[in-house]
PLY file of the C-alpha trace (Angstrom):
ply
format ascii 1.0
element vertex 276
property float x
property float y
property float z
element edge 275
property int vertex1
property int vertex2
end_header
3.05 10.33 -13.40
6.14 12.25 -12.28
5.24 11.79 -8.59
4.75 8.08 -9.18
8.11 7.83 -10.94
9.86 9.51 -8.01
8.23 7.10 -5.54
9.27 4.08 -7.59
12.86 5.36 -7.71
12.79 5.73 -3.92
11.55 2.15 -3.55
14.26 0.80 -5.82
17.02 2.72 -4.08
15.85 1.51 -0.66
15.63 -2.10 -1.82
19.03 -2.01 -3.51
20.83 -0.28 -0.66
19.49 -2.70 1.91
20.22 -5.77 -0.20
23.75 -4.59 -0.91
24.55 -3.47 2.63
23.19 -6.69 4.12
25.44 -8.69 1.79
28.39 -6.30 2.06
28.30 -5.94 -1.71
30.69 -3.69 -3.62
28.89 -4.11 -6.94
28.56 -1.12 -9.22
24.83 -0.98 -9.87
22.94 0.59 -12.75
19.25 1.35 -12.03
16.99 1.78 -15.04
13.36 2.84 -14.51
11.18 2.18 -17.56
8.37 4.71 -17.29
5.97 3.02 -19.69
2.36 1.86 -19.59
3.19 -0.99 -21.99
5.25 -4.18 -21.65
8.99 -3.65 -22.05
10.44 -5.41 -25.09
13.64 -7.42 -25.49
15.05 -4.66 -27.71
14.85 -2.15 -24.85
16.43 -4.58 -22.38
19.22 -5.34 -24.86
19.93 -1.62 -25.20
20.22 -1.12 -21.41
22.33 -4.26 -21.00
24.78 -3.03 -23.64
25.06 0.33 -21.92
25.62 -1.25 -18.47
28.17 -3.73 -19.82
30.22 -1.07 -21.60
30.25 1.42 -18.73
31.09 -1.01 -16.98
28.59 -1.91 -14.25
28.44 -5.19 -12.32
24.68 -5.28 -12.00
21.75 -3.88 -13.93
18.35 -3.56 -12.27
15.49 -2.65 -14.59
12.10 -1.72 -13.23
8.85 -1.64 -15.21
5.51 -0.65 -13.61
3.65 -3.02 -15.97
5.68 -6.01 -17.19
8.48 -7.38 -19.36
7.88 -9.70 -22.31
8.83 -13.36 -21.96
11.72 -12.91 -24.39
13.26 -10.36 -22.00
13.65 -12.97 -19.26
15.03 -15.48 -21.75
17.57 -12.92 -22.95
18.87 -11.89 -19.49
19.64 -15.51 -18.64
22.50 -15.31 -21.14
24.06 -12.00 -20.09
26.99 -13.28 -18.00
29.12 -11.82 -16.50
26.70 -8.90 -16.05
23.97 -9.60 -13.46
20.59 -8.43 -14.71
17.39 -8.26 -12.66
13.98 -7.39 -14.08
11.52 -6.08 -11.52
7.84 -5.17 -11.76
5.47 -3.64 -9.22
4.28 -7.14 -8.34
7.88 -8.13 -7.57
8.17 -5.22 -5.14
4.92 -6.24 -3.44
6.19 -9.80 -3.07
9.49 -8.56 -1.70
7.89 -6.33 0.95
5.59 -9.17 2.02
8.55 -11.49 2.37
10.67 -9.16 4.49
7.85 -8.77 7.01
8.17 -12.48 7.76
11.85 -13.30 7.40
13.71 -10.02 7.25
17.05 -9.24 8.86
16.28 -5.53 8.57
15.83 -3.38 11.62
12.40 -1.91 12.34
13.17 1.53 10.93
14.49 0.18 7.61
11.43 -2.02 7.21
8.99 0.78 8.04
10.68 3.16 5.61
10.29 0.69 2.76
6.67 -0.05 3.61
5.88 3.68 3.67
7.43 4.24 0.26
5.72 1.22 -1.29
2.38 2.19 0.28
2.71 5.73 -1.09
3.29 4.25 -4.54
0.12 2.16 -4.19
-1.84 5.23 -3.05
-0.74 7.14 -6.14
-1.70 4.22 -8.38
-5.16 3.88 -6.76
-5.81 7.62 -7.12
-4.78 7.39 -10.77
-6.78 4.23 -11.49
-9.08 2.57 -8.89
-8.78 -0.71 -10.80
-5.28 -0.99 -9.33
-7.02 -2.17 -6.14
-7.42 -5.54 -7.86
-3.63 -5.95 -7.94
-3.04 -5.44 -4.21
-3.06 -8.34 -1.76
-5.04 -7.92 1.46
-2.06 -7.37 3.81
-0.44 -4.82 1.50
-3.81 -3.09 1.33
-4.03 -2.89 5.14
-0.56 -1.31 5.23
-1.62 1.14 2.52
-4.72 2.20 4.47
-2.55 2.61 7.59
-0.20 4.91 5.65
-3.21 6.87 4.38
-4.44 7.71 7.86
-0.97 8.40 9.22
-0.42 10.85 6.39
-3.67 12.57 7.38
-2.33 13.19 10.93
-3.94 10.27 12.77
-1.85 8.26 15.21
-2.00 4.79 13.67
-1.46 1.27 14.97
-1.57 -1.58 12.44
-2.59 -4.80 14.17
-0.85 -8.16 13.47
-1.84 -10.05 10.33
-3.36 -12.80 12.50
-5.20 -12.70 15.83
-6.04 -9.04 15.33
-9.03 -9.12 17.67
-11.53 -8.25 14.96
-9.88 -5.00 13.90
-7.11 -4.17 11.45
-6.16 -0.62 12.41
-6.46 1.50 15.55
-6.68 5.26 15.03
-6.16 7.86 17.74
-6.75 11.61 17.73
-6.81 14.27 20.42
-10.01 16.30 20.52
-10.55 19.07 23.05
-7.57 17.75 24.98
-9.04 14.25 25.19
-7.60 11.18 23.36
-10.19 9.38 21.25
-9.67 6.00 19.62
-11.42 4.55 16.60
-10.99 1.14 15.01
-10.98 0.21 11.35
-11.89 -3.14 9.85
-10.92 -3.81 6.23
-12.28 -6.41 3.84
-10.40 -6.69 0.58
-11.36 -10.01 -0.96
-9.99 -10.86 -4.40
-13.24 -12.74 -5.02
-15.01 -9.33 -4.94
-17.33 -10.76 -2.32
-19.65 -8.26 -0.65
-19.58 -7.90 3.13
-22.71 -9.25 4.78
-24.70 -8.83 7.96
-22.65 -11.32 10.00
-19.37 -9.42 9.51
-21.06 -6.12 10.35
-22.50 -7.50 13.59
-19.15 -9.00 14.60
-17.38 -5.67 14.08
-20.05 -3.84 16.06
-19.45 -6.23 18.98
-15.73 -5.36 18.93
-16.50 -1.63 18.98
-18.79 -2.03 21.99
-16.57 -4.51 23.84
-13.51 -2.25 23.56
-15.59 0.87 24.28
-14.32 2.71 21.21
-15.75 6.04 20.11
-16.82 4.40 16.85
-15.57 2.22 14.03
-15.08 2.43 10.27
-15.77 -0.64 8.16
-14.09 -0.45 4.75
-15.04 -2.94 2.06
-13.38 -2.54 -1.32
-16.30 -4.12 -3.14
-19.16 -2.92 -0.96
-21.84 -4.52 1.18
-24.84 -6.78 0.63
-28.31 -5.22 0.51
-29.20 -6.65 3.95
-25.84 -5.94 5.66
-27.31 -3.14 7.79
-30.64 -4.73 8.63
-31.39 -4.88 12.33
-29.01 -2.08 13.31
-30.56 0.40 15.74
-30.21 4.15 15.37
-27.62 4.17 18.17
-25.65 1.34 16.53
-25.60 3.23 13.22
-23.90 6.09 15.05
-21.22 3.74 16.35
-20.26 2.28 12.99
-19.64 3.94 9.62
-19.21 2.20 6.28
-17.06 2.98 3.27
-16.50 1.36 -0.12
-14.18 1.93 -3.08
-15.30 5.55 -3.40
-14.26 6.28 0.19
-10.88 4.61 -0.37
-10.20 6.61 -3.54
-11.22 9.84 -1.78
-8.79 9.10 1.04
-6.03 8.56 -1.54
-6.70 11.92 -3.21
-6.84 13.69 0.16
-3.55 12.07 1.21
-1.81 13.23 -1.98
-3.10 16.78 -1.48
-1.66 16.81 2.03
1.70 15.38 0.90
1.94 17.92 -1.92
1.31 20.78 0.51
-1.81 22.12 -1.21
-4.13 21.04 1.61
-3.75 20.55 5.34
-5.79 18.16 7.52
-8.83 19.69 9.16
-8.83 20.52 12.84
-11.57 17.93 13.32
-10.06 14.70 12.00
-13.33 12.94 12.68
-14.72 14.83 9.69
-11.96 13.34 7.52
-12.72 9.87 8.91
-16.45 10.08 8.23
-16.39 11.91 4.90
-18.19 9.92 2.18
-19.26 7.16 4.55
-22.77 5.90 5.12
0 1
1 2
2 3
3 4
4 5
5 6
6 7
7 8
8 9
9 10
10 11
11 12
12 13
13 14
14 15
15 16
16 17
17 18
18 19
19 20
20 21
21 22
22 23
23 24
24 25
25 26
26 27
27 28
28 29
29 30
30 31
31 32
32 33
33 34
34 35
35 36
36 37
37 38
38 39
39 40
40 41
41 42
42 43
43 44
44 45
45 46
46 47
47 48
48 49
49 50
50 51
51 52
52 53
53 54
54 55
55 56
56 57
57 58
58 59
59 60
60 61
61 62
62 63
63 64
64 65
65 66
66 67
67 68
68 69
69 70
70 71
71 72
72 73
73 74
74 75
75 76
76 77
77 78
78 79
79 80
80 81
81 82
82 83
83 84
84 85
85 86
86 87
87 88
88 89
89 90
90 91
91 92
92 93
93 94
94 95
95 96
96 97
97 98
98 99
99 100
100 101
101 102
102 103
103 104
104 105
105 106
106 107
107 108
108 109
109 110
110 111
111 112
112 113
113 114
114 115
115 116
116 117
117 118
118 119
119 120
120 121
121 122
122 123
123 124
124 125
125 126
126 127
127 128
128 129
129 130
130 131
131 132
132 133
133 134
134 135
135 136
136 137
137 138
138 139
139 140
140 141
141 142
142 143
143 144
144 145
145 146
146 147
147 148
148 149
149 150
150 151
151 152
152 153
153 154
154 155
155 156
156 157
157 158
158 159
159 160
160 161
161 162
162 163
163 164
164 165
165 166
166 167
167 168
168 169
169 170
170 171
171 172
172 173
173 174
174 175
175 176
176 177
177 178
178 179
179 180
180 181
181 182
182 183
183 184
184 185
185 186
186 187
187 188
188 189
189 190
190 191
191 192
192 193
193 194
194 195
195 196
196 197
197 198
198 199
199 200
200 201
201 202
202 203
203 204
204 205
205 206
206 207
207 208
208 209
209 210
210 211
211 212
212 213
213 214
214 215
215 216
216 217
217 218
218 219
219 220
220 221
221 222
222 223
223 224
224 225
225 226
226 227
227 228
228 229
229 230
230 231
231 232
232 233
233 234
234 235
235 236
236 237
237 238
238 239
239 240
240 241
241 242
242 243
243 244
244 245
245 246
246 247
247 248
248 249
249 250
250 251
251 252
252 253
253 254
254 255
255 256
256 257
257 258
258 259
259 260
260 261
261 262
262 263
263 264
264 265
265 266
266 267
267 268
268 269
269 270
270 271
271 272
272 273
273 274
274 275
């Protein structure tokens, strides 16, 4: 929980600094992180507003990983002249999605924010796999990209549209030779299973681009006939992973970032672990 709290603070500081610098703001800002697994009540918001007003601050930004009650939003609408913003994890996801499309940030600022937000998502998934349900597909692709980069792969995240049938390109150097793999990700909110057609299409991309192999990740798994018709050689070219693989990657990433584990010499082993 402490690591998650630190990541959320980093996200908030990045967001606030960029918003303020871009608007040349001189506001005195109070940041209040509510580290609770329950909805934040109006009483708690009132307490923080009183503190910020009396300090005095110009703006109060409260962050809650879960949510605020409806009465909180009603209350902050009457807190002039103090500006109060209530943010949840969903708000941060929306914000990062928006800046990818219409941001005035430079590339490095944007990438730093995405990395911090992705790390937060990784920690949440490792803590509770059900958090996968709360992540939109593009945020999930960015999270998987951060996972592999943290495990020492060279990572290229393809555009959100016209990606050529692959979402991520991974590169490693093995025995002095560069080797590239591709990753396709299916993260459907409908919990739909990936079928035979999608598997065949991904296999065609692997062969067409002459990749070493490919990893097909499906959050909710595959249909019973998804692998029918694949030859022994084709099964060597494509590996499959589901929620269990994703959670394992998250735990491995956190071990690496905490310094208690280092990536193996053979990154292919990391890529293929717990696949089928």
